[in-house]
N, CA, C, O and the ligand as a Tripos MOL2 file, in Angstrom:
@<TRIPOS>MOLECULE
protein
  237   235    60     0     0
PROTEIN
NO_CHARGES

@<TRIPOS>ATOM
      1 N          27.6430   -2.3790   25.1100 N.3       1 MET1
      2 CA         28.7120   -1.7500   25.8630 C.3       1 MET1
      3 C          28.2470   -0.4200   26.4430 C.2       1 MET1
      4 O          28.0830   -0.2710   27.6540 O.2       1 MET1
      5 N          28.0450    0.5140   25.5740 N.am      2 GLY2
      6 CA         27.5400    1.7890   26.0250 C.3       2 GLY2
      7 C          28.5290    2.6230   26.7890 C.2       2 GLY2
      8 O          28.1780    3.6170   27.4260 O.2       2 GLY2
      9 N          29.7690    2.2040   26.7170 N.am      3 LYS3
     10 CA         30.7820    2.9830   27.4550 C.3       3 LYS3
     11 C          31.8740    3.4070   26.4880 C.2       3 LYS3
     12 O          32.4140    2.5920   25.7400 O.2       3 LYS3
     13 N          32.1780    4.6500   26.5140 N.am      4 VAL4
     14 CA         33.2070    5.1880   25.6200 C.3       4 VAL4
     15 C          34.4310    5.5800   26.4420 C.2       4 VAL4
     16 O          34.3440    6.2970   27.4380 O.2       4 VAL4
     17 N          35.5530    5.0860   25.9860 N.am      5 LEU5
     18 CA         36.7900    5.4590   26.6680 C.3       5 LEU5
     19 C          37.5100    6.5100   25.8470 C.2       5 LEU5
     20 O          37.7680    6.3270   24.6570 O.2       5 LEU5
     21 N          37.8210    7.5790   26.4840 N.am      6 TYR6
     22 CA         38.5750    8.6390   25.8190 C.3       6 TYR6
     23 C          40.0510    8.4570   26.1650 C.2       6 TYR6
     24 O          40.5500    8.9850   27.1590 O.2       6 TYR6
     25 N          40.7180    7.7060   25.3270 N.am      7 LEU7
     26 CA         42.1140    7.3830   25.6090 C.3       7 LEU7
     27 C          42.9910    8.6040   25.6380 C.2       7 LEU7
     28 O          44.0100    8.6380   26.3270 O.2       7 LEU7
     29 N          42.5910    9.6090   24.8860 N.am      8 ASP8
     30 CA         43.4130   10.7910   24.8330 C.3       8 ASP8
     31 C          43.5680   11.4270   26.2210 C.2       8 ASP8
     32 O          44.5700   12.0810   26.5110 O.2       8 ASP8
     33 N          42.5690   11.2230   27.0560 N.am      9 ASP9
     34 CA         42.6150   11.8550   28.3760 C.3       9 ASP9
     35 C          43.6820   11.2180   29.2680 C.2       9 ASP9
     36 O          44.0940   11.8060   30.2680 O.2       9 ASP9
     37 N          44.1210   10.0260   28.9040 N.am     10 PHE10
     38 CA         45.0610    9.3170   29.7700 C.3      10 PHE10
     39 C          46.4750    9.3040   29.2140 C.2      10 PHE10
     40 O          47.4000    8.7620   29.8190 O.2      10 PHE10
     41 N          46.6130    9.9070   28.0660 N.am     11 ARG11
     42 CA         47.9590    9.9370   27.5130 C.3      11 ARG11
     43 C          48.7860   11.0040   28.2300 C.2      11 ARG11
     44 O          48.3350   12.1370   28.3980 O.2      11 ARG11
     45 N          49.9640   10.6450   28.6410 N.am     12 PRO12
     46 CA         50.8040   11.6210   29.3640 C.3      12 PRO12
     47 C          51.2630   12.7350   28.4480 C.2      12 PRO12
     48 O          51.5200   12.5300   27.2620 O.2      12 PRO12
     49 N          51.3570   13.8870   29.0120 N.am     13 THR13
     50 CA         51.8680   15.0230   28.2540 C.3      13 THR13
     51 C          53.1800   15.4980   28.8760 C.2      13 THR13
     52 O          53.4680   15.2530   30.0470 O.2      13 THR13
     53 N          53.9360   16.1630   28.0690 N.am     14 VAL14
     54 CA         55.2360   16.6820   28.5240 C.3      14 VAL14
     55 C          55.3830   18.0900   27.9860 C.2      14 VAL14
     56 O          54.8960   18.4200   26.9050 O.2      14 VAL14
     57 N          56.0620   18.9050   28.7620 N.am     15 THR15
     58 CA         56.3400   20.2700   28.3280 C.3      15 THR15
     59 C          57.7970   20.3410   27.8610 C.2      15 THR15
     60 O          58.7240   20.1130   28.6380 O.2      15 THR15
     61 N          57.9740   20.6560   26.6020 N.am     16 ASP16
     62 CA         59.3020   20.7090   26.0310 C.3      16 ASP16
     63 C          59.6240   22.0980   25.5280 C.2      16 ASP16
     64 O          58.7370   22.8700   25.1650 O.2      16 ASP16
     65 N          60.8970   22.3970   25.5130 N.am     17 SER17
     66 CA         61.3630   23.6090   24.8580 C.3      17 SER17
     67 C          61.5730   23.2730   23.3910 C.2      17 SER17
     68 O          62.3680   22.4000   23.0410 O.2      17 SER17
     69 N          60.8450   23.9810   22.5440 N.am     18 MET18
     70 CA         60.8740   23.7140   21.1100 C.3      18 MET18
     71 C          61.6620   24.7900   20.3730 C.2      18 MET18
     72 O          61.7080   25.9490   20.7860 O.2      18 MET18
     73 N          62.2720   24.3780   19.2860 N.am     19 ARG19
     74 CA         62.9030   25.3450   18.3960 C.3      19 ARG19
     75 C          62.3710   25.1270   16.9860 C.2      19 ARG19
     76 O          62.3700   24.0110   16.4650 O.2      19 ARG19
     77 N          61.9210   26.2160   16.3890 N.am     20 CYS20
     78 CA         61.3810   26.1280   15.0370 C.3      20 CYS20
     79 C          62.5240   26.1020   14.0220 C.2      20 CYS20
     80 O          63.4150   26.9500   14.0370 O.2      20 CYS20
     81 N          62.4690   25.1160   13.1530 N.am     21 LEU21
     82 CA         63.5250   24.9910   12.1350 C.3      21 LEU21
     83 C          63.3380   25.9880   11.0100 C.2      21 LEU21
     84 O          64.2460   26.2180   10.2110 O.2      21 LEU21
     85 N          62.1510   26.5800   10.9540 N.am     22 PHE22
     86 CA         61.8540   27.4840    9.8480 C.3      22 PHE22
     87 C          62.2500   28.9210   10.1790 C.2      22 PHE22
     88 O          62.9270   29.5860    9.3940 O.2      22 PHE22
     89 N          61.8150   29.3950   11.3600 N.am     23 CYS23
     90 CA         62.0780   30.7960   11.7040 C.3      23 CYS23
     91 C          62.9710   30.9410   12.9370 C.2      23 CYS23
     92 O          63.3680   32.0520   13.2880 O.2      23 CYS23
     93 N          63.2880   29.8220   13.5960 N.am     24 GLY24
     94 CA         64.2160   29.8690   14.7050 C.3      24 GLY24
     95 C          63.6110   30.2660   16.0360 C.2      24 GLY24
     96 O          64.3370   30.4450   17.0140 O.2      24 GLY24
     97 N          62.2950   30.4060   16.0930 N.am     25 THR25
     98 CA         61.6310   30.7680   17.3440 C.3      25 THR25
     99 C          61.7580   29.6410   18.3740 C.2      25 THR25
    100 O          61.5090   28.4750   18.0690 O.2      25 THR25
    101 N          62.1460   30.0060   19.5800 N.am     26 VAL26
    102 CA         62.1780   29.0560   20.6690 C.3      26 VAL26
    103 C          60.9490   29.2820   21.5260 C.2      26 VAL26
    104 O          60.6830   30.4060   21.9520 O.2      26 VAL26
    105 N          60.1970   28.2190   21.7800 N.am     27 HIS27
    106 CA         58.9720   28.3630   22.5420 C.3      27 HIS27
    107 C          58.7140   27.0930   23.3260 C.2      27 HIS27
    108 O          59.2540   26.0290   23.0220 O.2      27 HIS27
    109 N          57.8740   27.2290   24.3460 N.am     28 ILE28
    110 CA         57.5120   26.0930   25.1840 C.3      28 ILE28
    111 C          56.2110   25.5150   24.6720 C.2      28 ILE28
    112 O          55.2550   26.2490   24.4210 O.2      28 ILE28
    113 N          56.1710   24.2050   24.5150 N.am     29 LEU29
    114 CA         54.9640   23.5550   24.0210 C.3      29 LEU29
    115 C          54.6630   22.3200   24.8510 C.2      29 LEU29
    116 O          55.5450   21.4980   25.1020 O.2      29 LEU29
    117 N          53.4110   22.1930   25.2770 N.am     30 ARG30
    118 CA         52.9820   21.0170   26.0030 C.3      30 ARG30
    119 C          52.3220   20.0820   25.0080 C.2      30 ARG30
    120 O          51.3770   20.4670   24.3190 O.2      30 ARG30
    121 N          52.8150   18.8600   24.9320 N.am     31 HIS31
    122 CA         52.2970   17.9250   23.9380 C.3      31 HIS31
    123 C          52.2860   16.5160   24.5010 C.2      31 HIS31
    124 O          52.8950   16.2330   25.5330 O.2      31 HIS31
    125 N          51.5820   15.6430   23.8040 N.am     32 VAL32
    126 CA         51.4610   14.2630   24.2480 C.3      32 VAL32
    127 C          52.7800   13.5300   23.9910 C.2      32 VAL32
    128 O          53.3870   13.6820   22.9310 O.2      32 VAL32
    129 N          53.2110   12.7450   24.9560 N.am     33 THR33
    130 CA         54.4330   11.9720   24.7680 C.3      33 THR33
    131 C          54.1810   10.7850   23.8750 C.2      33 THR33
    132 O          53.0410   10.3440   23.7270 O.2      33 THR33
    133 N          55.2240   10.2670   23.2850 N.am     34 GLY34
    134 CA         55.1130    9.0600   22.4910 C.3      34 GLY34
    135 C          54.5280    9.2830   21.1100 C.2      34 GLY34
    136 O          54.2770    8.3200   20.3860 O.2      34 GLY34
    137 N          54.3070   10.5320   20.7310 N.am     35 THR35
    138 CA         53.7830   10.7670   19.4060 C.3      35 THR35
    139 C          54.8460   10.5150   18.3480 C.2      35 THR35
    140 O          56.0340   10.7420   18.5760 O.2      35 THR35
    141 N          54.4100   10.0530   17.2080 N.am     36 ARG36
    142 CA         55.3630    9.8170   16.1400 C.3      36 ARG36
    143 C          55.5990   11.0550   15.3070 C.2      36 ARG36
    144 O          56.4670   11.0710   14.4340 O.2      36 ARG36
    145 N          54.8290   12.0890   15.5760 N.am     37 THR37
    146 CA         54.9800   13.3160   14.8190 C.3      37 THR37
    147 C          56.2750   13.9980   15.2130 C.2      37 THR37
    148 O          56.4310   14.3920   16.3690 O.2      37 THR37
    149 N          57.2000   14.1470   14.2920 N.am     38 PRO38
    150 CA         58.4760   14.7720   14.6460 C.3      38 PRO38
    151 C          58.4150   16.2820   14.7000 C.2      38 PRO38
    152 O          59.2890   16.9190   15.2880 O.2      38 PRO38
    153 N          57.4030   16.8580   14.1020 N.am     39 TYR39
    154 CA         57.3280   18.3200   14.0190 C.3      39 TYR39
    155 C          56.0610   18.8120   14.6790 C.2      39 TYR39
    156 O          55.0140   18.1650   14.6410 O.2      39 TYR39
    157 N          56.1870   19.9840   15.2890 N.am     40 PHE40
    158 CA         55.0830   20.5840   16.0110 C.3      40 PHE40
    159 C          54.8280   21.9970   15.4900 C.2      40 PHE40
    160 O          55.7320   22.6390   14.9540 O.2      40 PHE40
    161 N          53.6170   22.4690   15.6450 N.am     41 PRO41
    162 CA         53.2810   23.7960   15.1320 C.3      41 PRO41
    163 C          54.0510   24.8930   15.8660 C.2      41 PRO41
    164 O          54.2200   24.8650   17.0850 O.2      41 PRO41
    165 N          54.4980   25.8340   15.0890 N.am     42 CYS42
    166 CA         55.2350   26.9860   15.6330 C.3      42 CYS42
    167 C          54.3030   28.1720   15.7700 C.2      42 CYS42
    168 O          53.5810   28.5010   14.8290 O.2      42 CYS42
    169 N          54.3050   28.8310   16.9420 N.am     43 PRO43
    170 CA         53.4500   30.0050   17.1340 C.3      43 PRO43
    171 C          54.0000   31.2400   16.4320 C.2      43 PRO43
    172 O          53.2890   32.2330   16.2730 O.2      43 PRO43
    173 N          55.2490   31.1860   16.0140 N.am     44 GLY44
    174 CA         55.8500   32.3660   15.4270 C.3      44 GLY44
    175 C          55.5480   32.5460   13.9550 C.2      44 GLY44
    176 O          55.3470   33.6660   13.4870 O.2      44 GLY44
    177 N          55.5150   31.4210   13.2120 N.am     45 CYS45
    178 CA         55.3720   31.5410   11.7560 C.3      45 CYS45
    179 C          54.2380   30.6520   11.2480 C.2      45 CYS45
    180 O          53.9970   30.5950   10.0420 O.2      45 CYS45
    181 N          53.5410   29.9600   12.1470 N.am     46 ASP46
    182 CA         52.4190   29.0940   11.7690 C.3      46 ASP46
    183 C          52.8300   27.9350   10.8750 C.2      46 ASP46
    184 O          51.9890   27.3160   10.2230 O.2      46 ASP46
    185 N          54.1310   27.6420   10.8460 N.am     47 GLU47
    186 CA         54.5820   26.4410   10.1560 C.3      47 GLU47
    187 C          54.6750   25.2890   11.1650 C.2      47 GLU47
    188 O          54.8520   25.5140   12.3620 O.2      47 GLU47
    189 N          54.5550   24.0640   10.6680 N.am     48 THR48
    190 CA         54.6870   22.9110   11.5500 C.3      48 THR48
    191 C          56.1000   22.3620   11.4150 C.2      48 THR48
    192 O          56.3270   21.2900   10.8550 O.2      48 THR48
    193 N          57.0450   23.1370   11.9490 N.am     49 THR49
    194 CA         58.4590   22.7780   11.7680 C.3      49 THR49
    195 C          59.2260   22.8680   13.0810 C.2      49 THR49
    196 O          60.4570   22.8760   13.0750 O.2      49 THR49
    197 N          58.5310   22.9340   14.1880 N.am     50 SER50
    198 CA         59.2280   23.0010   15.4780 C.3      50 SER50
    199 C          59.5890   21.6040   15.9570 C.2      50 SER50
    200 O          58.8050   20.6640   15.8240 O.2      50 SER50
    201 N          60.7780   21.4860   16.5110 N.am     51 VAL51
    202 CA         61.2190   20.2080   17.0860 C.3      51 VAL51
    203 C          61.7190   20.4970   18.4980 C.2      51 VAL51
    204 O          62.1590   21.6100   18.7890 O.2      51 VAL51
    205 N          61.6500   19.4800   19.3870 N.am     52 PRO52
    206 CA         62.1790   19.6580   20.7390 C.3      52 PRO52
    207 C          63.6930   19.9490   20.6870 C.2      52 PRO52
    208 O          64.4190   19.3950   19.8620 O.2      52 PRO52
    209 N          64.1340   20.8160   21.5730 N.am     53 GLU53
    210 CA         65.5520   21.1600   21.5510 C.3      53 GLU53
    211 C          66.4300   19.9720   21.8830 C.2      53 GLU53
    212 O          67.5610   19.8850   21.4050 O.2      53 GLU53
    213 N          65.9190   19.0430   22.7070 N.am     54 TRP54
    214 CA         66.7400   17.8870   23.0390 C.3      54 TRP54
    215 C          66.9620   17.0130   21.8140 C.2      54 TRP54
    216 O          67.9900   16.3450   21.7090 O.2      54 TRP54
    217 N          66.0240   17.0110   20.9020 N.am     55 SER55
    218 CA         66.1970   16.1830   19.7030 C.3      55 SER55
    219 C          67.2720   16.7820   18.7850 C.2      55 SER55
    220 O          67.9100   16.0680   18.0120 O.2      55 SER55
    221 N          67.4600   18.0940   18.8840 N.am     56 LEU56
    222 CA         68.5090   18.7220   18.0800 C.3      56 LEU56
    223 C          69.8900   18.3340   18.6230 C.2      56 LEU56
    224 O          70.8480   18.1780   17.8670 O.2      56 LEU56
    225 N          69.9690   18.1820   19.9620 N.am     57 GLU57
    226 CA         71.2470   17.8720   20.5720 C.3      57 GLU57
    227 C          71.6780   16.4400   20.2790 C.2      57 GLU57
    228 O          72.8620   16.1090   20.3520 O.2      57 GLU57
    229 N          70.7010   15.5930   19.9470 N.am     58 LEU58
    230 CA         71.0240   14.2030   19.6800 C.3      58 LEU58
    231 C          71.6120   14.0070   18.2880 C.2      58 LEU58
    232 O          72.2400   12.9860   18.0080 O.2      58 LEU58
    233 N          71.4090   14.9650   17.4430 N.am     59 ARG59
    234 CA         71.8680   14.8070   16.0670 C.3      59 ARG59
    235 C          73.3530   15.1190   15.9240 C.2      59 ARG59
    236 O          73.8990   15.0330   14.8240 O.2      59 ARG59
    237 ZN         58.5000   29.2300   13.1980 Zn       60 ZN60
@<TRIPOS>BOND
     1     1     2 1
     2     2     3 1
     3     3     4 2
     4     3     5 am
     5     5     6 1
     6     6     7 1
     7     7     8 2
     8     7     9 am
     9     9    10 1
    10    10    11 1
    11    11    12 2
    12    11    13 am
    13    13    14 1
    14    14    15 1
    15    15    16 2
    16    15    17 am
    17    17    18 1
    18    18    19 1
    19    19    20 2
    20    19    21 am
    21    21    22 1
    22    22    23 1
    23    23    24 2
    24    23    25 am
    25    25    26 1
    26    26    27 1
    27    27    28 2
    28    27    29 am
    29    29    30 1
    30    30    31 1
    31    31    32 2
    32    31    33 am
    33    33    34 1
    34    34    35 1
    35    35    36 2
    36    35    37 am
    37    37    38 1
    38    38    39 1
    39    39    40 2
    40    39    41 am
    41    41    42 1
    42    42    43 1
    43    43    44 2
    44    43    45 am
    45    45    46 1
    46    46    47 1
    47    47    48 2
    48    47    49 am
    49    49    50 1
    50    50    51 1
    51    51    52 2
    52    51    53 am
    53    53    54 1
    54    54    55 1
    55    55    56 2
    56    55    57 am
    57    57    58 1
    58    58    59 1
    59    59    60 2
    60    59    61 am
    61    61    62 1
    62    62    63 1
    63    63    64 2
    64    63    65 am
    65    65    66 1
    66    66    67 1
    67    67    68 2
    68    67    69 am
    69    69    70 1
    70    70    71 1
    71    71    72 2
    72    71    73 am
    73    73    74 1
    74    74    75 1
    75    75    76 2
    76    75    77 am
    77    77    78 1
    78    78    79 1
    79    79    80 2
    80    79    81 am
    81    81    82 1
    82    82    83 1
    83    83    84 2
    84    83    85 am
    85    85    86 1
    86    86    87 1
    87    87    88 2
    88    87    89 am
    89    89    90 1
    90    90    91 1
    91    91    92 2
    92    91    93 am
    93    93    94 1
    94    94    95 1
    95    95    96 2
    96    95    97 am
    97    97    98 1
    98    98    99 1
    99    99   100 2
   100    99   101 am
   101   101   102 1
   102   102   103 1
   103   103   104 2
   104   103   105 am
   105   105   106 1
   106   106   107 1
   107   107   108 2
   108   107   109 am
   109   109   110 1
   110   110   111 1
   111   111   112 2
   112   111   113 am
   113   113   114 1
   114   114   115 1
   115   115   116 2
   116   115   117 am
   117   117   118 1
   118   118   119 1
   119   119   120 2
   120   119   121 am
   121   121   122 1
   122   122   123 1
   123   123   124 2
   124   123   125 am
   125   125   126 1
   126   126   127 1
   127   127   128 2
   128   127   129 am
   129   129   130 1
   130   130   131 1
   131   131   132 2
   132   131   133 am
   133   133   134 1
   134   134   135 1
   135   135   136 2
   136   135   137 am
   137   137   138 1
   138   138   139 1
   139   139   140 2
   140   139   141 am
   141   141   142 1
   142   142   143 1
   143   143   144 2
   144   143   145 am
   145   145   146 1
   146   146   147 1
   147   147   148 2
   148   147   149 am
   149   149   150 1
   150   150   151 1
   151   151   152 2
   152   151   153 am
   153   153   154 1
   154   154   155 1
   155   155   156 2
   156   155   157 am
   157   157   158 1
   158   158   159 1
   159   159   160 2
   160   159   161 am
   161   161   162 1
   162   162   163 1
   163   163   164 2
   164   163   165 am
   165   165   166 1
   166   166   167 1
   167   167   168 2
   168   167   169 am
   169   169   170 1
   170   170   171 1
   171   171   172 2
   172   171   173 am
   173   173   174 1
   174   174   175 1
   175   175   176 2
   176   175   177 am
   177   177   178 1
   178   178   179 1
   179   179   180 2
   180   179   181 am
   181   181   182 1
   182   182   183 1
   183   183   184 2
   184   183   185 am
   185   185   186 1
   186   186   187 1
   187   187   188 2
   188   187   189 am
   189   189   190 1
   190   190   191 1
   191   191   192 2
   192   191   193 am
   193   193   194 1
   194   194   195 1
   195   195   196 2
   196   195   197 am
   197   197   198 1
   198   198   199 1
   199   199   200 2
   200   199   201 am
   201   201   202 1
   202   202   203 1
   203   203   204 2
   204   203   205 am
   205   205   206 1
   206   206   207 1
   207   207   208 2
   208   207   209 am
   209   209   210 1
   210   210   211 1
   211   211   212 2
   212   211   213 am
   213   213   214 1
   214   214   215 1
   215   215   216 2
   216   215   217 am
   217   217   218 1
   218   218   219 1
   219   219   220 2
   220   219   221 am
   221   221   222 1
   222   222   223 1
   223   223   224 2
   224   223   225 am
   225   225   226 1
   226   226   227 1
   227   227   228 2
   228   227   229 am
   229   229   230 1
   230   230   231 1
   231   231   232 2
   232   231   233 am
   233   233   234 1
   234   234   235 1
   235   235   236 2
@<TRIPOS>SUBSTRUCTURE
     1 MET1         2 RESIDUE 1 A MET
     2 GLY2         6 RESIDUE 1 A GLY
     3 LYS3        10 RESIDUE 1 A LYS
     4 VAL4        14 RESIDUE 1 A VAL
     5 LEU5        18 RESIDUE 1 A LEU
     6 TYR6        22 RESIDUE 1 A TYR
     7 LEU7        26 RESIDUE 1 A LEU
     8 ASP8        30 RESIDUE 1 A ASP
     9 ASP9        34 RESIDUE 1 A ASP
    10 PHE10       38 RESIDUE 1 A PHE
    11 ARG11       42 RESIDUE 1 A ARG
    12 PRO12       46 RESIDUE 1 A PRO
    13 THR13       50 RESIDUE 1 A THR
    14 VAL14       54 RESIDUE 1 A VAL
    15 THR15       58 RESIDUE 1 A THR
    16 ASP16       62 RESIDUE 1 A ASP
    17 SER17       66 RESIDUE 1 A SER
    18 MET18       70 RESIDUE 1 A MET
    19 ARG19       74 RESIDUE 1 A ARG
    20 CYS20       78 RESIDUE 1 A CYS
    21 LEU21       82 RESIDUE 1 A LEU
    22 PHE22       86 RESIDUE 1 A PHE
    23 CYS23       90 RESIDUE 1 A CYS
    24 GLY24       94 RESIDUE 1 A GLY
    25 THR25       98 RESIDUE 1 A THR
    26 VAL26      102 RESIDUE 1 A VAL
    27 HIS27      106 RESIDUE 1 A HIS
    28 ILE28      110 RESIDUE 1 A ILE
    29 LEU29      114 RESIDUE 1 A LEU
    30 ARG30      118 RESIDUE 1 A ARG
    31 HIS31      122 RESIDUE 1 A HIS
    32 VAL32      126 RESIDUE 1 A VAL
    33 THR33      130 RESIDUE 1 A THR
    34 GLY34      134 RESIDUE 1 A GLY
    35 THR35      138 RESIDUE 1 A THR
    36 ARG36      142 RESIDUE 1 A ARG
    37 THR37      146 RESIDUE 1 A THR
    38 PRO38      150 RESIDUE 1 A PRO
    39 TYR39      154 RESIDUE 1 A TYR
    40 PHE40      158 RESIDUE 1 A PHE
    41 PRO41      162 RESIDUE 1 A PRO
    42 CYS42      166 RESIDUE 1 A CYS
    43 PRO43      170 RESIDUE 1 A PRO
    44 GLY44      174 RESIDUE 1 A GLY
    45 CYS45      178 RESIDUE 1 A CYS
    46 ASP46      182 RESIDUE 1 A ASP
    47 GLU47      186 RESIDUE 1 A GLU
    48 THR48      190 RESIDUE 1 A THR
    49 THR49      194 RESIDUE 1 A THR
    50 SER50      198 RESIDUE 1 A SER
    51 VAL51      202 RESIDUE 1 A VAL
    52 PRO52      206 RESIDUE 1 A PRO
    53 GLU53      210 RESIDUE 1 A GLU
    54 TRP54      214 RESIDUE 1 A TRP
    55 SER55      218 RESIDUE 1 A SER
    56 LEU56      222 RESIDUE 1 A LEU
    57 GLU57      226 RESIDUE 1 A GLU
    58 LEU58      230 RESIDUE 1 A LEU
    59 ARG59      234 RESIDUE 1 A ARG
    60 ZN60       237 GROUP 0 **** ****
């Protein structure tokens, strides 16, 4: 084969407004869509407890 496909390069990304459940920081984060990870790293407290604000509205 000799050919390597970097699938990560083709995954779509989205910019979401995130809210940290730990410290309440609201921040913008660009991340890959379709990820199963429900939590994202927070720049305010270094915890991985940020969720998209739209997901909060669905609850
Ligand atoms: Zn935080």
